[in-house]
C-alpha positions in Angstrom: -28.4 -39.3 -36.8 -25.0 -37.7 -36.8 -26.4 -34.8 -38.9 -29.3 -34.3 -36.5 -26.9 -34.2 -33.5 -24.6 -31.8 -35.3 -27.5 -29.5 -36.1 -28.7 -29.7 -32.5 -25.3 -28.8 -31.2 -25.1 -25.9 -33.7 -28.5 -24.6 -32.7 -27.5 -24.8 -29.0 -24.3 -22.9 -29.7 -26.3 -20.2 -31.5 -28.8 -19.9 -28.6 -26.0 -19.7 -26.1 -24.2 -17.0 -28.1 -27.4 -15.1 -28.3 -28.2 -15.4 -24.6 -24.7 -14.8 -23.2 -24.4 -11.1 -23.9 -27.7 -10.5 -22.1 -26.6 -12.5 -19.1 -23.3 -10.6 -19.0 -25.2 -7.3 -19.2 -26.9 -8.2 -15.9 -23.9 -7.1 -13.9 -21.2 -4.5 -14.2 -17.8 -4.4 -12.6 -16.3 -1.2 -11.2 -14.0 0.0 -8.4 -13.4 2.6 -5.7 -10.6 3.5 -3.4 -7.8 3.8 -6.0 -7.5 6.4 -8.7 -6.7 3.7 -11.3 -8.2 0.3 -11.7 -5.4 -1.8 -13.3 -2.3 -3.2 -11.7 0.0 -1.4 -14.2 -1.4 2.0 -13.4 -2.7 1.6 -9.8 -1.5 4.0 -7.1 0.7 2.2 -4.6 -0.3 1.2 -1.1 0.3 3.1 2.2 2.9 5.6 1.1 4.4 7.1 4.3 7.1 9.4 2.9 7.7 11.4 -0.3 10.5 13.1 -2.2 9.8 15.3 -5.2 12.5 15.9 -7.9 12.9 19.3 -9.4 11.3 18.1 -12.7 8.2 17.0 -10.9 8.8 13.3 -10.6 7.4 12.0 -7.3 8.9 9.1 -5.3 7.0 7.6 -2.4 8.0 4.8 0.0 5.8 2.1 1.4 6.5 -0.9 3.6 4.4 -3.2 1.5 2.8 -3.0 -1.9 1.5 -6.4 -3.0 1.9 -5.9 -6.7 4.9 -3.7 -7.3 8.0 -2.2 -5.9 7.8 -0.4 -2.5 9.1 2.9 -4.0 6.4 4.1 -6.4 7.1 6.8 -9.0 4.5 9.3 -10.3 4.4 12.2 -12.7 1.6 14.5 -13.9 -1.0 12.5 -12.0 0.1 9.1 -13.5 2.0 6.1 -12.2 5.2 5.7 -14.2 6.8 2.7 -12.4 8.4 1.6 -9.2 11.7 0.6 -7.7 12.6 -2.5 -5.8 10.4 -5.3 -4.7 7.1 -5.1 -2.7 8.6 -5.7 0.8 12.0 -4.1 0.5 11.5 -0.8 2.2 10.5 0.5 5.6 8.5 3.3 4.1 9.1 5.9 6.8 11.8 8.0 5.1 12.9 8.9 1.6 15.0 11.6 -0.2 16.9 12.0 -3.4 19.1 14.1 -5.6 19.8 14.4 -9.3 21.1 10.9 -9.6 20.0 8.8 -6.6 17.1 7.9 -4.3 17.9 7.2 -0.6 15.3 5.3 1.4 15.1 3.3 4.6 15.3 -0.5 4.1 12.8 -2.8 5.8 13.9 -4.2 9.1 13.0 -7.8 8.2 15.4 -8.0 5.2 19.1 -8.8 5.3 19.9 -5.2 4.8 17.3 -4.0 7.2 17.6 -2.9 10.8 18.5 0.8 10.5 20.0 0.8 7.0 19.4 3.1 4.1 19.6 2.0 0.5 20.8 4.1 -2.4 19.2 3.5 -5.7 20.2 4.9 -9.1 17.3 6.9 -10.5 18.0 5.8 -14.1 18.7 2.1 -13.7 16.5 1.9 -10.6 19.0 -0.6 -9.0 20.5 -0.5 -5.5 24.1 0.5 -5.6 24.9 1.2 -1.9 23.8 0.4 1.6 24.5 2.8 4.4 24.3 1.7 8.1 22.6 4.5 10.0 21.3 2.9 13.2 22.6 0.1 15.5 21.1 -3.3 14.6 17.5 -3.5 15.7 14.7 -6.0 15.8 12.1 -3.2 15.9 9.2 -4.2 13.8 6.4 -1.9 15.0 8.1 1.5 14.4 10.6 3.3 12.2 14.2 3.4 13.1 15.4 5.8 10.4 12.7 8.5 10.7 14.0 11.3 8.4 16.3 11.7 5.4 17.5 14.7 3.4 20.2 15.6 1.0 22.1 18.8 0.3 24.9 18.9 -2.2 27.2 16.0 -1.6 25.8 15.3 1.9 23.1 12.9 3.2 21.4 13.5 6.5 19.6 10.7 8.4 17.6 10.7 11.7 18.5 7.7 13.9 15.5 7.7 16.2 16.7 5.1 18.8 20.2 6.5 18.6 18.9 10.0 19.4 21.1 11.5 16.8 21.2 13.0 13.3 23.9 11.3 11.3 25.7 13.0 8.4 27.3 11.1 5.5 28.5 11.9 2.1 26.1 10.6 -0.6 28.8 8.0 -1.2 28.1 6.7 2.3 31.2 8.1 4.1 30.3 9.1 7.7 31.1 12.8 8.5 29.6 13.6 11.9 26.7 13.1 14.3 24.5 15.7 16.0 22.9 14.7 19.3 19.1 15.1 19.1 16.5 13.5 21.3 13.8 11.7 19.2 14.7 13.1 15.8 12.3 12.8 12.9 11.7 14.6 9.6 14.7 16.6 8.2 15.3 19.6 5.9 18.4 21.5 5.0 18.2 25.2 4.1 20.1 27.3 1.6 22.9 28.1 4.1 23.4 24.4 4.9 21.6 24.7 8.3 19.9 21.5 9.4 16.3 21.5 10.6 15.2 18.5 12.7 11.6 17.8 13.7 10.9 16.4 17.2 7.4 15.1 16.6 6.4 14.1 20.1 7.8 17.4 21.6 6.2 19.6 19.0 9.5 21.4 18.2 11.8 21.9 15.2 15.5 22.4 16.0 18.0 24.3 13.9 21.7 23.4 13.7 24.5 25.0 11.7 26.5 22.9 9.2 29.1 22.2 12.0 26.3 20.8 14.2 26.0 23.6 16.7 22.5 24.5 17.9 20.9 27.7 16.6 17.2 28.3 16.8 14.2 26.3 18.1 10.7 26.5 16.7 8.2 25.8 19.4 5.0 24.9 17.6 1.5 25.4 19.1 0.4 23.1 21.9 -0.5 19.7 20.5 1.4 20.1 17.3 3.3 17.2 15.9 5.7 18.1 13.1 5.5 15.1 10.7 7.1 16.4 7.5 9.6 19.2 6.7 10.5 20.9 3.4 12.8 23.9 2.7 11.4 26.0 -0.1 14.5 27.6 -1.8 12.3 29.9 -3.9 10.8 31.7 -0.9 13.4 30.9 1.8 10.6 29.4 3.9 10.5 26.2 5.9 7.2 24.2 5.6 6.2 21.9 8.4 3.4 19.3 8.2 1.5 19.1 11.4 -0.4 15.9 12.3 -1.6 17.4 15.6 -5.1 19.0 15.9 -4.4 21.6 13.3 -3.8 19.0 10.5 -2.2 21.6 8.2 1.1 22.9 6.9 2.8 25.7 8.8 5.1 28.1 7.0 8.0 29.8 8.7 10.3 32.6 7.6 13.8 31.5 8.7 15.8 34.4 7.4 16.7 35.3 11.0 14.8 34.2 14.1 12.1 31.8 12.7 8.6 33.3 12.7 5.4 31.7 11.4 4.2 33.7 8.3 1.4 31.5 7.1 -0.3 28.2 6.7 -1.5 26.0 3.9 -4.6 23.9 4.4 -7.8 24.4 6.4 -7.2 24.8 10.1 -8.2 21.4 11.7 -7.9 19.6 8.3 -10.4 16.9 7.9 -11.5 17.4 11.6 -12.7 20.9 10.9 -16.4 21.6 11.5 -16.6 25.2 10.3 -16.2 24.5 6.6 -17.3 20.9 6.4 -18.4 17.8 8.3 -16.0 16.4 10.8 -14.1 13.6 9.2 -14.8 14.9 5.7 -11.7 15.1 3.5 -11.2 17.6 0.7 -8.8 19.6 -1.4 -7.1 21.3 1.6 -8.8 19.2 4.4 -5.6 17.3 5.2 -5.4 14.1 7.2 -1.9 13.1 8.3 0.6 15.1 6.3 3.5 12.7 5.7 5.4 14.5 2.9 5.8 17.9 1.3 7.7 18.8 -1.9 7.9 21.3 -4.7 9.1 21.1 -8.3 11.1 23.8 -10.1 8.0 25.5 -11.5 6.5 26.0 -8.1 3.9 23.3 -8.0 3.3 22.0 -4.5 2.8 18.3 -3.6 1.4 17.1 -0.3 1.3 13.4 0.7 -1.4 12.5 3.2 -1.5 9.2 5.0 -5.1 8.9 6.2 -5.4 7.5 9.7 -5.9 3.8 10.3 -3.7 0.7 10.7 -2.0 -0.4 13.9 1.4 -2.0 14.3 1.7 -3.3 10.8 3.2 -0.3 9.0 2.4 -1.9 5.6 -1.3 -1.2 6.3 -0.7 2.0 8.2 -3.0 4.5 6.5 -3.3 5.0 2.8 -1.8 7.0 0.0 -3.4 10.4 -0.8 -1.2 12.8 -2.9 -2.5 16.3 -3.7 -0.8 18.4 -6.4 -1.3 22.2 -6.4 -0.2 24.9 -8.8 1.9 27.8 -7.6 -1.2 29.7 -6.6 -2.4 26.9 -4.4 -5.1 25.6 -6.7 -5.6 21.8 -6.8 -4.5 20.2 -10.0 -5.0 16.5 -9.4 -5.0 13.7 -6.8 -3.5 10.3 -6.6 -5.2 8.0 -4.1 -4.8 4.4 -2.9 -7.2 4.2 0.0 -7.5 0.5 0.7 -5.3 -2.5 1.3 -6.6 -5.7 2.8 -9.9 -4.2 3.7 -13.5 -4.4 2.7 -16.3 -1.8 2.2 -19.9 -2.3 3.4 -22.7 -0.6 1.4 -24.5 1.9 3.6 -28.2 1.1 3.9 -28.8 4.7 5.0 -27.9 5.9 1.5 -29.4 2.8 -0.3 -25.8 1.6 -1.0 -24.5 4.8 -2.5 -21.8 5.2 0.2 -19.4 2.4 1.1 -17.9 2.2 4.6 -14.5 0.6 5.1 -13.0 0.0 8.5 -11.5 3.5 8.4 -12.7 5.3 5.3 -15.9 6.1 3.4 -16.2 6.1 -0.4 -18.8 6.7 -3.0 -19.0 6.8 -6.8 -17.3 4.7 -9.5 -14.2 4.6 -11.7 -12.0 5.1 -8.6 -14.8 6.9 -6.8 -14.6 9.7 -4.3 -12.9 9.7 -1.0 -15.6 11.0 1.3 -14.2 10.8 4.8 -11.6 9.3 7.2 -13.6 8.0 10.2 -10.6 8.0 12.7 -10.1 10.9 15.1 -6.7 10.4 16.8 -7.1 13.6 18.8 -10.4 13.0 20.6 -10.0 9.2 20.6 -6.3 8.3 20.8 -7.1 4.8 22.1 -9.1 4.0 19.1 -8.2 0.3 18.4 -7.8 1.2 14.7 -4.6 3.1 15.6 -3.6 1.3 18.7 0.0 0.1 18.1 -0.5 -2.6 20.8 -3.7 -4.0 19.3 -3.7 -7.7 18.7 -4.5 -7.3 15.0 -2.4 -5.8 12.2 -5.3 -3.6 11.2 -9.0 -3.2 11.3 -9.8 -2.3 7.7 -12.7 -4.8 7.3 -16.2 -3.5 8.0 -19.7 -4.5 8.7 -22.4 -1.8 8.9 -26.0 -1.5 10.1 -28.3 1.5 9.9 -31.2 1.4 12.4 -33.6 4.3 12.7 -31.0 6.7 11.4 -28.3 5.4 13.7 -25.3 3.7 12.1 -23.3 1.0 13.8 -19.9 0.2 12.4 -18.0 -3.0 13.2 -14.3 -3.0 12.2 -12.0 -6.1 12.3 -8.8 -7.5 10.9 -8.1 -9.9 8.0 -8.8 -13.1 10.0 -10.3 -11.8 13.2 -11.2 -13.3 16.5 -12.2 -9.9 18.0 -14.6 -7.3 16.6 -14.7 -3.6 17.4 -17.8 -1.5 17.6 -18.3 2.2 16.7 -21.2 4.6 16.5 -21.8 8.0 14.8 -23.6 11.1 15.8 -24.3 14.6 14.4 -21.7 16.3 16.6 -18.9 14.1 15.3 -20.0 13.9 11.7 -18.3 11.1 9.9 -16.1 10.1 12.9 -16.7 6.6 14.2 -16.7 6.7 18.0 -15.2 3.7 19.7 -17.7 1.7 21.9 -16.2 -1.6 22.8 -15.6 -5.0 21.4 -16.6 -8.7 21.4 -14.9 -10.3 23.3 -15.1 -7.4 25.8 -17.1 -6.0 28.6 -19.8 -4.6 26.3 -20.8 -8.3 25.7 -19.7 -9.7 29.0 -17.4 -12.3 27.5 -13.7 -12.9 27.2 -14.0 -15.7 24.7 -12.6 -15.2 21.2 -15.0 -15.3 18.3 -13.9 -18.2 16.1 -17.2 -19.7 15.0 -18.5 -16.8 12.9 -19.7 -13.2 13.5 -22.6 -11.2 12.1 -23.9 -7.7 12.6 -27.4 -8.0 11.1 -29.4 -5.3 9.4 -31.4 -4.6 12.6 -28.2 -4.1 14.7 -28.4 -7.5 16.5 -25.1 -9.3 17.0 -24.5 -13.0 16.4 -21.3 -14.7 17.4 -19.9 -18.2 17.6 -17.7 -18.2 20.7 -14.6 -20.3 20.7 -15.1 -24.0 21.5 -18.6 -23.6 22.9 -20.6 -25.1 20.0 -23.1 -22.4 20.7 -24.5 -19.4 18.7 -24.8 -16.3 20.9 -27.4 -13.8 19.9 -27.2 -10.3 21.4 -30.3 -8.3 20.6 -29.9 -4.6 20.1 -31.9 -2.8 22.9 -31.5 0.8 21.7 -29.4 3.9 21.5 -28.6 6.6 24.0 -28.9 10.3 23.3 -25.4 10.3 21.7 -26.1 7.4 19.3 -24.3 4.8 21.3 -25.9 1.4 21.0 -26.5 -1.2 23.7 -27.2 -4.9 23.5 -29.1 -7.2 25.8 -27.8 -10.4 27.3 -27.1 -13.3 24.9 -29.7 -15.7 23.8 -27.9 -18.9 23.3 -28.7 -21.7 20.8 -26.9 -24.9 20.2 -25.0 -25.1 16.9 -26.6 -27.7 14.7 -24.3 -30.8 14.8 -24.5 -31.1 11.0 -22.6 -27.9 10.5 -19.9 -28.4 13.1 -17.3 -27.0 13.3 -19.1 -23.7 12.7 -17.0 -21.0 11.0 -19.4 -18.4 9.6 -22.8 -17.0 10.7 -25.1 -14.7 8.6 -28.6 -13.8 9.8 -31.1 -12.0 7.5 -33.8 -10.4 9.7 -36.0 -9.4 6.8 -36.7 -13.1 5.9 -35.8 -14.7 9.3 -33.1 -16.7 7.4 -30.0 -18.1 9.1 -27.0 -19.1 7.0 -24.3 -21.3 8.7 -21.1 -22.3 7.1 -19.1 -25.3 8.2 -15.4 -25.2 8.7 -13.0 -28.0 7.6 -13.7 -31.1 9.7 -10.6 -32.2 11.5 -8.7 -29.0 10.8 -7.5 -26.5 13.4 -7.8 -23.6 10.8 -11.0 -22.0 12.1 -10.6 -19.2 9.4 -11.3 -21.5 6.5 -14.7 -22.6 5.1 -15.4 -26.2 4.1 -17.9 -27.4 1.5 -21.2 -27.3 3.4 -23.5 -24.2 3.9 -26.8 -24.7 5.7 -29.7 -22.3 5.1 -32.5 -22.2 7.8 -35.7 -20.4 6.8 -37.6 -19.3 10.0 -34.7 -19.6 12.4 -36.2 -17.3 15.1 -39.6 -18.8 14.4 -38.2 -22.1 15.6 -36.6 -23.9 12.7 -33.1 -24.6 14.0 -32.8 -28.2 12.9 -34.0 -28.5 9.3 -31.9 -26.7 6.8 -33.3 -26.2 3.4 -31.5 -25.9 1.2 -28.0 -27.2 1.9 -25.5 -25.6 -0.4 -22.6 -27.8 -1.3 -19.6 -25.7 -2.4 -17.7 -27.5 -5.2 -15.1 -24.8 -6.0 -11.8 -25.1 -4.1 -11.0 -23.0 -1.0 -14.0 -21.0 -0.1 -12.9 -18.2 2.2 -15.5 -15.4 2.5 -19.3 -15.3 2.3 -21.9 -12.6 2.4 -25.6 -12.6 1.9 -28.5 -10.3 1.3 -32.0 -10.6 -0.2 -32.3 -13.9 -1.9 -28.6 -14.7 -2.5 -25.5 -16.0 -0.8 -22.2 -14.8 -2.4 -19.0 -16.9 -2.0 -15.4 -15.9 -2.7 -12.4 -18.1 -2.8 -8.7 -18.0 -1.9 -5.7 -19.3 -3.8 -7.9 -20.0 -6.8 -9.7 -17.3 -8.8 -11.3 -13.9 -8.2 -14.7 -15.2 -9.1 -17.7 -14.7 -6.8 -20.5 -17.3 -6.9 -24.1 -16.3 -6.3 -26.2 -19.1 -4.8 -30.0 -18.9 -4.6 -31.1 -19.1 -0.9 -34.4 -20.8 -1.8 -33.2 -23.4 -4.3 -29.5 -23.7 -3.4 -28.7 -23.3 -7.1 -25.6 -21.5 -8.4 -27.4 -18.8 -10.4 -24.5 -16.7 -11.6 -20.7 -16.1 -11.2 -19.4 -12.6 -11.0 -16.0 -12.4 -12.8 -15.3 -9.3 -14.8 -17.3 -7.3 -17.3 -18.1 -3.7 -18.5 -15.3 -2.6 -18.6 -13.1 -5.6 -19.0 -9.9 -3.5 -18.3 -10.5 -3.5 -14.6 -8.3 -5.8 -12.5 -10.4 -7.6 -9.9 -7.6 -9.3 -7.9 -6.5 -12.9 -7.5 -8.9 -14.1 -4.8 -10.3 -13.2 -1.4 -7.8 -14.1 1.3 -9.8 -12.6 4.2 -12.7 -13.9 6.3 -14.9 -10.9 5.7 -13.5 -9.5 2.5 -17.0 -9.6 0.8 -19.9 -7.4 1.6 -23.3 -7.1 0.0 -26.5 -5.1 -0.1 -29.9 -5.2 -1.9 -30.9 -1.8 -3.1 -34.5 -0.6 -3.2 -34.2 -0.8 -7.0 -33.7 -4.6 -6.9 -30.0 -4.2 -7.7 -27.4 -6.2 -5.7 -24.2 -4.4 -4.7 -21.4 -6.8 -3.9 -18.0 -5.4 -2.9 -14.7 -7.3 -2.8 -11.3 -6.7 -1.3 -8.6 -6.3 -4.0 -5.3 -6.3 -2.2 -3.3 -6.5 -5.4 -4.7 -3.2 -6.7 -5.2 -1.5 -3.4 -8.8 -1.0 -4.2 -12.4 -2.2 -3.6 -14.1 -4.0 -6.5 -17.8 -3.2 -6.8 -20.2 -5.5 -8.7 -23.7 -4.3 -9.5 -26.1 -7.1 -10.4 -29.8 -7.3 -11.2 -30.9 -10.9 -11.5 
């Protein structure tokens, strides 16, 4: 008897071993939105300033990088380390010299509030703190807005103090220069100081003693966002995040005169050489840093638009390296942090739409477009500093008759913003309104689940109503703007109260409702019960079949398409479970495979961090937010 059992166990093990590789081969794991797919090599999040050492080592500063120090270090297109911890720096200003890096410290730390830290480039340790600005509780803007070094001197822009402060690199104050709204800084070969006034569109020149010299009045609308003095040519380079979205080059040998530009006029908003919103080798977004090395290679840091008051999510990292002739050599990109990407039905899932960006491809993918236009739509909620959410990088997308509808929201949202697209604006997402908001005739927050279905209808669980509100899409105007009809209201089934997620699949008339945690005030969490109603609009609103009982701890995000519900978890594992909507069975778990070197994150700590789509080939595309690697994980699964 024992031998028979042993043989049966052995046979079962052999069968499992034989079957397992085939099961694993049914799905692949890949990523987009970061040049590299592992934590050790990934490009850091939301770099907002850059300094380039003569030997070509690049230092960038970020307010928050979940998985490494906030000052990232790169060389020859590779990550070579970082300095500090993930939330140590403000991100808005950095400079250096042969021995040290100087960068603004984060306002929420002990040494924050207008202070600059000096870090030894070899040991990577902080060895000095310099007080630049008066103590401040400012958390939604930079206080130190520019840094530069020249010889033994350090220059710092104190924005609220309306002054440029000059210290020795040992931190000894020398003098102040009164400047209204100072920003980016550069020091030329004669020791003259150049100060950008971004909001005024001007660049001021002062001699070493602090006396005013020349003023560069840039074109109307220009906003000088980065400065660099090129000692080899004697030219001043100024990044412009106004409508031109390029770099302007000035001969400053005598009275400054513009002698050229670098980058396509209009940048990513240009329509003469590309589609509006389309990024490219010289189609810059927001130029946040400029530098050169001793061999003449040029480095440009872009900070693509998106992110509201939380500067840690303010745009993304996009570094371009050019040779001395202006030819692109390589890029380093981190284009996502705490955000999702919805597969585009209009391209059968080939394109992925985030809240602000569009991606395609694999193994890092291709950055297609930045969908924010700050020039034509300055009140876009995705860049509104007074918006109630930290960012709107989470997306839902519908394609109806060739018209795309984008919904963007935050990490754990109670408000959802709507956008449309049209031919004249290319890839730019045009703001339309929100729910709650006048477009849907309600002021009630959405805390009981939200869904933009594949036909463009909107489903929302309004706060404390115990009702599901269905807003049918009524059509599009000549510019592609959608409109919705009055809400059709249905009672939430009592068996799934409190309701926390809604997913409706029009193709099969299937409603999926997830229950929250009974007795909890945390409406962002999912409990253990998910009800599936086949024939919801046909009248079945009371008899769920199946009921899926979630047994893994802390479900957080769900998405569904075709015949499957996908569930992600928080504070546990990065696994995504696929439940069959007909049987309720757990048919597979997506973890990591092919290649196994990809890092897929710890978990899903956002309500809408998973998105999914069933391609015409029968392949399921499931995307997952990976805030650790500043990327989007992409699973492709054929059951």
